N, C-alpha and C positions, 0 to 999 in steps of 0.2 A: 496616794498613800494607801497602804493595805489596811483595811478596817478589821478590828477584832470581831469575832462572830457575835452578831446581834441581828438575827435574820429579820425580825420585824419588831419595831419598838412597841412596847406595851402588850405584846402577844407572846404566849409561851409556845415553844417549838412543838410541832405536832406532825403527824403523818399526813401526806397528801391524800385526801379522800378520793376514792375511785368509785364512780357510780356503778352499782350492780355487782360489786366485788365483795368478797368476804374480808373479815378483819385481818386474817392471816395473809391473804394475797395483797392487801393494801399495805401491810407492814413490809412485805418482801419488795413491793414496788418502791416504797419509800427508801429502803436500804440501797436498792440498785440506783436510784436517782441521785443519791448523794455520794457516789463513788468519785474520787478525784478526777479532774479533767486532764489526765495525763496524756491522752491522745491529742488534745489541743496544745499543750505545752511542748510535746514532742514535735508536732508539725511546725510550730513557731520556730523551734530551734533549727529544724531542717531548712527553713526559709532563710534564717540568719547566717548559718554557716555555709550556705551554698552547696549543700550536699546534693540538692536536686539540680539547680542551676543558679548562677549568680544573677540576681535581679538588679536593675538599676534602682535609683531612689524612688521614682514614681511607681515602678512596677512592684517594688517591695511594699509600699503603702497600700496599693490596690490588693495585693495578695493577702496582706494581713487583714484588711477590711473584710474581704470575702471569707477568709478563714473563720474569723470571729463571728461573723453573721451566720455562717453555716452551722457552727457549733451551737450558737444561741437559739436559732430556729429549730434545730434538731432537739435540743434539750427542752425547749418550750413544748413541743409536741409530746415529748416523753412524760412531762409532769402535768400535762393537761392545760397548758396555757394556750388556748385556741381562740378562734374568732368569736365564740359564744361563751367563753369562760368567765367573763367579767374581770379578766386580767390582761395586762399588756406590758411588754418590755420596751422601754424607750431608752435610746442612747443619746448622751450629750458628749461634750468634749471631742476628742479626736475621732472616735468612731461615729459620733453624730455628724461631724463635718465631712466624714470620709477621708480624713487626713491622719490616720492612726500611725504614729511613729513606733519603732520596734519595742521600746520600753515605756511607752506612755501608759498611764493608768487607764483602766477600763471603767468608764463612767456610765452607770446604768441606774435607771429608776424602774422599779416594779410598781406599776399603777394598777389600782383595783377599784372596783365599783362598790365601795363600802361593804366589802365582804366580811364574814365573821372572822374574829381575831384568830381563832385556831386554824382556820383554813388559810388565811394570809400567812401565818407563821410557817405552816407546812410548805406552801409554795415557795416562800422566800428561802427557807432552809435548803430546799432541793435545788434552788438556783444558785445561791451564794456559796454553799459549802464546797461543791466540786471545784470552784475557781480558787477559793482560799487554799484548799488542800493541795492544789497543784502549783501553789506559790505564784499565782497570777495577780498582779496588782489591780485592786478593785476599789473603786469609790462608789458606794451604793446608797440607795434610799428606797423606802417603801411608803407610798403615799396615795391618797385619793386625789382626784383632780382638784377639788377645792383646797386641799392641804398644800399641794404643790404650787398652786397659783398664789396662795397666801405667802409662802416662802419666797417665791419669785418677786412678789410685790414689796416685801419687807427688806430684801437684801439685793443690792444692785448686781453683785457678782453672780448670785443665783439667777437673777432675771436675765442677765446677759447669756449665761449658759443655757437657759431654757430656750432662747431664740435659735439655738443650733440643734435643738432636739429632733430626733428622727425615729419613726416607728420601726421596730425590729421584728416583733412577733406578737401574736395574741390578737386582742380585740382592736382592730384598726380604728374603729369609731371612738373608742376610749382614748387612744393616742391622739386622734384628731381633735378631740375636745381639749386636751391638755395643750397641744402645740398651737392650735388656733387661739385658744384662750390666752396663752402667754403672749402671743404676738399682739392681740387686740389690747391686752392690758398694758403692754409696753407702749403702743402707739397712743393710747388715750391718756397715759400718765406721764409721758415724756416731758411735758411742759413743767411739771412740778419737780421732776427728777433730773433735769438737764444740768443744773448747777452742781448737784452732787456727783453726777457722772463725770463732769469736767474735773472737779476737785479730786476725785478718785484716780482719774487718768493722770493728772499732773503729779499726784503723790507717787504713783507707780513709776513715772519717769524719773522722779527725784531719787527714788530708791535704787533703780536699776540703771540709770544713766542712758546715754545715747549710743546706740550701736555704732554709728559712724565714727565715734570718737573714743571707743574703748578698745584696748588691746585684747581683752578677753570679754567680748560682749555677751549679754543675755539675749539670746535670739527670740525668746518668747515675750518677756516683759519689758525689755528695753525700748526706748523711744525709736520708732521705725521698725518695730518687731511684729511678730505674729498677733499679739494681743491688739495691736493698732489696726490690723486688717479686720479683726473681729469687731472692733469698735465701729469701723466704717460700715460694716454689714448691719450692725445694730441701728445706726443712723438711717440707713437705707430702709430698713423695716419700719422705722418710725416715720418714714416718708419726709425726712428732713434733709436728705442728701441724695446724690445720684446713686443708683443701684450699682453695686460692685459686680464686675469691673467696669468702671466708667469709660465710655468711648468719647465723652464730650470734653473731658479734661485732658490737657496735654502737659505732662510733667516735663521739666527741663532735662531730666536725666533718664527717663524710661517709663515703661508701662507699669501700672499697678499689678497686673497679672504676672508679668515677668519677675517683678521684685518679690511678690508673694511666693512664686514657685522657687526662686533662688533660695529664700530662707527655709522653705520646707525641705528642700533637698539637702541643705547643709545640716539642718537639725536631724534629718533622717540618718545621714552618714555619721553624725556625732553620736547618736544612739548606737549605731552599729559598731563603730570602731572602739567606743568606750565600754560597751556592754552595760550601760547604765542609762537611766532616764534623765539625762542631763539636758539643761537648757543653756548653760553658760559654756561657751566655746573656749576651752583652755588651750593654751599655746601648744601643749604637748601633742594635741590631736590635729593641729591645723594642716601640717604637711600631708598627712595621710588622707585627710578629707579632701584637700585640694587635688591630690592625685586620683582619688576615687571618682571625683566629679569631673576630672579632666580639665581642671581650671588652671593648675600650675602649682607653685609652692605657696607657702603661707602668706607671702606678700600679695600674690595674685588673688588669693582667697579674701584677704582683707579688703582689697579694692572692690571685689564683687559685692561683699557684704556692705561696704560703705555706700556704694551706688544704690543698692537695693533699699537700705535703710533711709537714705535721703529721699528716694522716690516715695516710699510709704509715708514718710513724715510730711512731704509736700501735700499728698492727698488728705492726710489727717488734718493738717492746718486748714486746707480748703473746706473739708467736710464739716469740721467744728464751726468754722466761721459761717458757712452757709446755713448750718442748722441753727446757730444762735440768732442769725438775722431772720430766720423764718418763724421763730417762736414769738408769741405776743410779748410785748414789753410790759414791765412791772413798775408800779409806783410812779415817781415823777418822770422817769425816763419815758413812760408811755406818752407824756405830754410834750416831750421835746422831739422835734424833727431832726434827724441826723444831718449833720453839716456836710456839704459838698466842698472838698478842698481841691483846688486846681493843682495839678502836678506838672502838666506840660500842655502844649497846645492841643486841645481836643481830648485831653485825658484828665480824669478826676479820681479822687479817692472818696468813696461813699460807704460809710458803715464798715470800714475795714476792707472793702473790695476796690480794686482798680477797675474803673468803668470808662466808657466813652461818654463824652459830653453829648448833649441832645443835638447839637448842630454839627457833630463830627460826621464826615463823609469819607469813609475808607476808600470808596471807589474813585474818589477825586484826589486823595492825599496818600501817595505811596509811602511816605515816611511815617504814617500814623502807627503802623504795626510796630516799627522799631521804637517809637516813643512809648507805646504801651508796654513793650517788653522791658525797656529801660526803667520805666516807672515801677513796674511790678517787681523787678529785681531790687531796686532801691528800697521799696516798701518792705519787701521780705527781709532784707538784711537788717533794717531798722527794727522790725518786729522781733526777729531772732535775737538781736543784740539785747533788747529789753528783756526777753525771756531768759537768756543766759545770765544776765545780770541779776535777775530776780531769783533764779533757782540756784545760782552758784555752781553750775555744772562744769565750769572751767573750759568751755569750748573756745577754740581760737579762731 
């Protein structure tokens, strides 16, 4: 969402001070630094309309990332945001992940080392106003490291976003304090926040539905979507699940990396063909997107999305289950030993996981792998049926 001009909360807008310069030259530099970023918006349009050359989905994302980073680093040098300035520009969201779609918001935080309010306001004004005036979608904040960490600790969505933060320009040590602090805070506090994280995830699924079962799915927030890939990364940072992309898990439908890339490409083309920052894939764009990605028609595209969403959902189920089992138990449940339920010869269910019995010998029992696969599929169907019944999602 584009924010209304408020460069720095609690600070009045002022000119950017320039060491050793006169007041007149400082004002002239301030006026120059707030000129609209028309060069940036023009370059973005050229990338999108293919006047230079038509880029594929991945190439377009890479070009957009490089373009925005070049503009930001150049602007930072112009307004005095350097390695010793006490300021840093940190990106979250699509730019932070390096997955910037054509019409995604630009999510930026101006971090400062407890600088004077008028100086902070001047730097913020020189950074935000050129973007606003060029009609570039901007989601911004201005904070010290302690302030940013407090927000990340109090709001799960802000905490998740900060896990994807990346230094862009200015004082790299200041950015490192923020990024490292946010990750340590997430790891040390995950035990107390895990239930809220799961509840928020399930509420999101309830609102947005399952991508695999929707005619017009929400590629970002739906179950099996891009938010779920970010959730898996957050669990990995908390050291509760395998690092993405996992090479140890084998999804029945495909790889996590492949599913993630498929959704990214579809979302990138959705932005390009609709000329909007959309996340919901409307039917009117499906044929054009399928053709652009050389997938086929809308029905072929629907199959690709369904497979990708089911793959991501598989990994999310496994990741949340593994994370929940890894955390210390609370209350009376800490005193109860999880029961082992026999499923088949040599196969047990333990704490929601299908495992081998202690005396199982895969090297001597060729049919053991088939029994494990059958038990896993049965357990998964039962678990999904209970979830569908409880959420009322209407899956068949």
